[in-house]
Phi, psi and omega in degrees: 000162176263118183284336180269108182253127179272131185234170175212155178273149183300332183278351178293158178269163185294328178299315177297322179297315180297320177297319180295317178299316180296316181300320182265355180066042183235167184249003179202159177229137171282136181262116184234148166227192184299330181279343180132204182288128179252335181178190175223137178249123182244166175303320180298320177300315182295315182294310186281330185256351179237296185298308182294337179271358178073024181273156179273113183306330180284348181254356181256130179278147178306318183297340181279340185231358181292160175269138178207155356286166180263132176277131183228165174224165174268162182293341180270357180297132177300141183302322180301317179294320179296316179295318178300320178297316178301315183288315183289326180272355180054051177245162182253337182229141181230102179296145179248118181245140178251133179272117179238102177053048175088352175242157184252142180234130178288122181248349179168185178218138183249135174230166178296332177295322176299314182292315183299329181291336182250319184229069183299327181288333180298317181297314181298317182292321179289322178299317177299319179296316181296316179295322179295319178295323181289333182273350178292132181293138178263152175290135180243140179242136180240138178248130180250000000 
């Protein structure tokens, strides 16, 4: 995982968020406030919910277009399970939260690029397993 997570507050505007992504060379920002993670803002969110809708990025708040809820894991989660979660949920980033005495602390973010740099074969084997499960025929029920 990447321990340095770039974040933004929900009240910030999308223009500032896009600048922040560009400055750090990243494709998403975790949206945090004092209570914790509120969502995630991705390039796709900006393109589909702001640009394609013809909205002015400086007038749109991050909280209005972010994706929520955010799927998270703990630091003790087996890597195989985390990768399976990324693939089955079709997400690109997986925040890692640690539970400390009833409150959660952000410790990093996991992406498939992080995994591929260390365990390239793991991604392929889990991807094959997920695809095999998806191709199994499901029982269908019809009501007339």
